[in-house]
C-alpha positions in Angstrom: 12.8 -15.6 10.3 12.9 -18.8 7.8 11.5 -17.3 4.2 8.8 -20.5 4.4 5.7 -19.5 6.1 4.4 -22.1 9.1 1.2 -23.5 8.7 -1.1 -20.9 10.4 0.2 -18.2 7.9 -0.1 -20.7 5.0 -4.1 -20.5 6.1 -4.6 -17.2 6.3 -3.1 -16.9 2.5 -5.6 -20.2 1.2 -8.7 -18.2 2.9 -8.0 -14.7 1.9 -7.4 -16.0 -1.4 -10.7 -17.9 -1.5 -12.6 -15.4 -0.7 -11.0 -12.3 -2.6 -11.6 -14.5 -6.0 -14.8 -15.7 -5.1 -16.1 -11.6 -4.6 -14.0 -9.2 -6.4 -14.4 -9.2 -9.9 -13.1 -7.1 -12.9 -16.7 -6.3 -14.1 -17.0 -4.6 -11.0 -13.6 -2.9 -10.7 -14.1 -1.5 -14.6 -16.9 1.5 -13.7 -14.7 2.6 -11.0 -12.5 3.8 -12.9 -14.9 6.3 -14.7 -16.4 8.1 -11.7 -14.0 9.9 -9.2 -14.5 9.3 -5.3 -16.6 6.0 -5.4 -14.0 2.3 -3.8 -15.3 -1.7 -4.8 -17.8 -1.2 -0.9 -17.8 -5.3 -1.6 -14.0 -5.3 -0.5 -14.0 -3.1 2.2 -16.9 -5.1 3.8 -15.2 -8.2 3.4 -12.0 -7.0 4.7 -14.0 -5.8 8.0 -16.4 -8.7 8.0 -13.4 -11.3 8.2 -11.5 -9.5 10.9 -8.2 -8.1 8.3 -8.6 -4.7 9.6 -8.3 -5.9 13.1 -5.3 -8.3 12.4 -1.8 -6.4 13.0 -3.6 -4.0 16.0 -3.3 -5.1 19.9 -5.8 -6.9 21.3 -6.3 -4.5 24.5 -8.2 -2.3 21.2 -10.3 -5.2 19.4 -7.4 -6.0 17.5 -6.0 -9.6 16.5 -2.3 -8.8 18.2 -1.0 -10.6 14.8 1.7 -8.8 12.7 2.9 -7.6 9.5 3.7 -11.1 8.1 -0.1 -12.1 8.3 -1.5 -8.5 7.2 1.3 -8.7 4.5 -0.7 -12.3 3.4 -3.8 -10.7 2.9 -2.3 -7.5 1.3 -0.4 -10.2 -1.5 -4.1 -11.6 -2.1 -5.9 -8.1 -2.3 -3.4 -7.2 -4.8 -3.7 -10.5 -6.6 -7.1 -9.3 -7.1 -6.9 -6.1 -7.6 -8.2 -4.6 -4.2 -10.6 -1.5 -5.2 -9.9 0.4 -1.9 -6.8 1.9 -0.2 -8.2 1.6 3.2 -6.2 -1.5 4.3 -2.9 -0.1 3.8 -4.1 3.3 5.0 -6.0 2.4 7.9 -2.7 0.0 9.4 -0.7 2.9 9.0 -2.9 5.3 10.7 -3.0 2.2 13.4 0.6 2.5 13.8 1.0 5.6 14.2 -1.3 5.9 17.1 -0.5 3.0 19.0 3.2 3.6 19.0 3.5 7.0 19.3 -0.1 8.3 20.7 -1.6 8.6 24.6 -3.7 6.4 25.9 -6.8 8.3 25.6 -6.2 8.9 21.4 -5.9 4.9 21.5 -8.9 4.5 23.3 -11.1 7.3 21.3 -9.6 5.7 17.6 -8.0 2.4 17.4 -11.1 0.7 18.3 -13.1 1.9 15.4 -9.9 1.7 12.7 -9.7 -2.3 14.2 -13.4 -2.6 13.3 -13.0 -0.7 10.0 -15.8 1.7 10.7 -13.4 4.7 10.7 -10.9 4.9 7.7 -7.4 6.6 8.6 -5.3 8.0 6.3 -1.7 8.6 6.5 -1.0 12.5 4.8 3.1 13.0 5.1 4.3 13.3 1.7 4.4 16.6 -0.2 3.8 16.2 -3.8 6.1 14.1 -5.3 8.5 14.3 -2.1 7.4 11.4 0.3 9.6 12.8 3.1 9.6 16.7 2.9 12.5 19.0 4.4 9.9 21.4 4.7 6.5 20.1 4.4 3.8 22.4 2.8 1.1 22.5 6.5 2.8 24.2 9.3 1.0 23.9 13.1 0.8 26.5 15.4 -0.7 26.1 18.3 -2.7 22.8 18.1 -3.6 24.2 14.7 -3.4 22.9 11.6 -3.2 25.5 7.7 -1.9 24.3 5.0 -2.5 21.5 2.0 -1.6 17.9 1.8 -2.4 17.4 -2.0 -3.1 13.5 -3.4 -3.4 11.8 -0.2 -4.5 8.3 -0.7 -7.8 6.9 0.4 -8.0 10.8 2.1 -11.3 11.4 0.5 -13.7 9.0 2.7 -11.2 9.3 6.1 -12.0 10.2 9.2 -8.7 10.3 10.9 -5.0 11.5 9.1 -1.4 11.4 10.4 -0.2 14.1 9.2 3.6 15.4 9.5 3.7 19.4 9.4 5.8 21.9 9.9 5.5 22.8 13.9 7.4 25.9 15.4 11.2 26.0 14.3 11.3 22.0 14.0 9.0 19.2 12.0 5.8 17.4 13.7 3.6 14.3 13.3 0.2 15.4 14.5 -3.2 13.2 14.7 -6.2 15.2 13.3 -9.7 14.5 13.0 -11.3 15.0 9.5 -14.6 15.7 10.4 -14.7 19.2 9.3 -11.9 19.2 6.6 -12.2 20.2 3.4 -11.6 17.5 1.3 -11.1 17.8 -3.0 -11.7 14.7 -5.5 -8.9 14.2 -7.7 -10.0 12.6 -11.2 -6.6 9.8 -11.1 -5.2 6.9 -13.1 -6.8 4.9 -10.8 -10.1 6.3 -9.4 -10.8 3.4 -6.5 -7.6 5.1 -4.9 -9.9 7.6 -3.4 -6.8 10.4 -3.9 -7.9 13.6 -2.3 -6.0 17.3 -1.2 -6.7 18.1 2.2 -7.7 21.7 3.0 -6.6 22.7 6.6 -7.4 26.1 7.9 -7.0 26.5 11.4 -7.8 23.1 11.8 -7.4 21.3 15.3 -4.4 18.7 16.1 -2.7 17.0 18.8 0.7 16.4 18.9 2.2 12.4 18.6 5.6 13.4 17.8 8.0 16.3 17.2 11.3 17.4 16.6 14.1 15.2 15.1 11.9 12.3 15.9 9.1 13.0 14.3 10.8 12.6 11.2 12.0 9.0 12.5 9.1 8.0 13.4 7.0 9.5 9.5 9.9 7.4 8.2 8.9 4.6 10.2 5.1 5.1 9.8 6.3 5.2 5.2 8.3 1.8 5.9 5.5 0.2 8.1 3.0 1.0 4.8 5.6 0.2 2.1 5.6 -3.6 3.4 2.3 -3.8 2.9 2.5 -2.1 -0.4 5.2 -4.4 -1.4 3.1 -7.2 -0.6 0.2 -6.1 -2.8 2.5 -5.4 -5.8 3.5 -8.8 -5.2 0.5 -10.7 -5.4 -0.4 -8.4 -8.9 2.9 -9.4 -10.4 2.4 -13.0 -9.8 -1.3 -13.0 -10.7 0.0 -11.2 -14.4 3.2 -13.7 -14.9 0.4 -16.6 -14.3 -2.3 -14.7 -16.8 0.6 -14.5 -18.9 1.6 -17.9 -18.6 -1.9 -19.4 -19.4 -2.2 -17.6 -22.4 1.3 -18.3 -23.7 0.4 -22.4 -23.5 -3.3 -21.6 -25.2 -2.5 -19.0 -28.1 -1.3 -20.6 -31.0 1.3 -19.0 -34.1 2.5 -20.7 -36.7 1.0 -23.8 -35.5 2.3 -24.1 -31.8 1.9 -22.3 -28.5 3.7 -18.9 -28.2 5.0 -19.8 -25.5 7.3 -22.4 -27.8 9.1 -19.0 -28.7 12.4 -17.8 -26.6 10.9 -14.1 -26.5 7.5 -15.4 -25.2 9.2 -18.1 -22.6 12.1 -16.4 -21.8 10.2 -13.1 -20.8 8.1 -15.7 -18.8 11.0 -17.2 -16.8 12.0 -13.7 -16.3 8.8 -12.2 -14.7 8.9 -15.8 -11.9 12.2 -14.8 -11.1 11.1 -11.2 -10.1 8.5 -12.4 -8.0 10.2 -14.8 -6.1 12.9 -12.0 -5.6 10.0 -9.9 -4.6 8.4 -12.1 -2.4 11.4 -13.4 -0.6 12.1 -9.6 0.0 8.6 -8.9 1.1 8.8 -11.8 4.0 12.1 -11.0 5.3 11.4 -7.3 5.6 7.8 -8.0 7.7 9.7 -10.5 9.5 11.8 -7.5 10.8 9.6 -5.1 11.8 11.0 -3.9 15.3 14.6 -4.7 14.3 17.1 -2.2 13.6 17.5 -3.3 10.5 13.2 -2.9 9.8 13.6 0.7 7.3 16.5 -1.0 5.2 14.7 -3.9 4.5 11.1 -2.2 3.6 13.5 -0.3 1.0 14.8 -3.3 -0.1 11.6 -5.1 -0.4 9.8 -1.9 -2.0 12.2 -1.8 -4.8 11.9 -5.3 -5.9 8.3 -5.4 -5.5 7.9 -2.7 -7.6 10.0 -3.2 -10.5 8.2 -6.8 -10.7 4.8 -5.3 -10.9 5.4 -2.5 -13.2 7.5 -5.5 -15.7 5.3 -8.0 -15.5 2.1 -5.2 -16.5 4.0 -4.3 -18.8 5.2 -8.0 -20.2 1.9 -8.8 -19.9 0.0 -6.7 -22.0 3.0 -7.0 -25.0 2.7 -11.3 -24.4 -1.0 -10.8 -25.4 -0.4 -8.6 -28.1 -3.5 -6.3 -29.3 -5.7 -7.8 -27.2 -4.2 -7.1 -24.4 -4.9 -3.4 -24.8 -8.4 -3.7 -24.7 -10.6 -2.6 -22.3 -12.7 -5.9 -21.7 -10.4 -7.6 -20.8 -8.8 -5.9 -18.1 -5.0 -6.0 -17.8 -4.9 -2.2 -18.1 -6.5 -2.5 -14.5 -3.0 -4.2 -13.1 -1.3 -1.9 -15.0 -2.9 1.4 -14.1 -2.4 0.1 -10.2 1.1 -0.9 -10.9 1.5 2.9 -11.9 -0.1 4.0 -8.3 1.4 1.7 -6.4 5.2 2.5 -7.5 4.1 6.4 -6.0 2.4 5.7 -3.3 4.5 5.1 0.1 7.5 6.9 -2.4 8.7 6.8 -5.6 11.7 4.6 -5.7 13.8 7.0 -6.4 13.0 7.7 -2.9 13.9 4.5 -1.5 16.7 3.8 -3.3 18.5 6.9 -1.3 17.2 5.7 1.8 18.5 2.1 1.5 21.8 3.5 -0.2 22.1 5.8 2.9 21.5 2.8 5.3 24.0 0.8 4.0 26.1 3.5 3.8 26.0 3.8 7.2 26.3 0.3 8.6 29.5 0.0 6.1 30.9 2.8 7.9 
């Protein structure tokens, strides 16, 4: 695929940016940091209203039958404006797991609600810092789950979850109705992510995939979510680059704009390079969905986007100087989000291992 968007895709990007910039404001996001368990309801209402929740799902289940490229465009704009809810990614991950591995009954039950956004999904694959654990803390015995999945993004408000668990002598990817599952909210660095521990105690569960295929399926779902997260990270990095650029051409020191100094303009130029590399990797990864090299492309996108957003968050604060660390200017919102997204869907160390293993395998 070309790394250029077509006319229809550009229209999606332009319209979603216009809507989000009109409806998501820093002053709405700052209070969320001080309260555990709340998210920016206006953002999620907009996502439902605009059909973004249905974008990449089949028409048979009330979806719009578009793809990862188009959903990535929405995520990019959400990253620019600091969307105050994680459900665009988690709903997509849960819905794709059901679409790819679920039965017809499971699809009929869950996909229309996930497509409309009235049902919220979560993906509970990781165990603590381990994105794809060899021995999950949760066990599945005779279609009953026991154990704890800790730090699950979006889980506090989720209605259904995809859970990676230990089955009888083999890993299992399971579907769980969270209606009666105990949830413990986590007071986090970025409270709008609605992190929660899920406590399973003889909880009914339905097996989607078991055995060695379960690990491959879990990695595929992680990769799908990683591509969406990478788009969101790239959008945040792009916004920070532009904020730094605009400040550098207006703020003066020693009688000239600070952007005239090499220490400033070189940083901004480096940010531009990081953002464009991340953008190209994101588009490539999204276009490779369903191909043999998809996970490899997803890993590359994830790594480059994480580096771009982390670097942009740090450098933008530095370019602003003392005002950059104040509550009111809000750059810390991006710093918090950059650090949070760097850990969701697996850390850079995890994706580096995946990338090296895949490339080594291809070379062999």
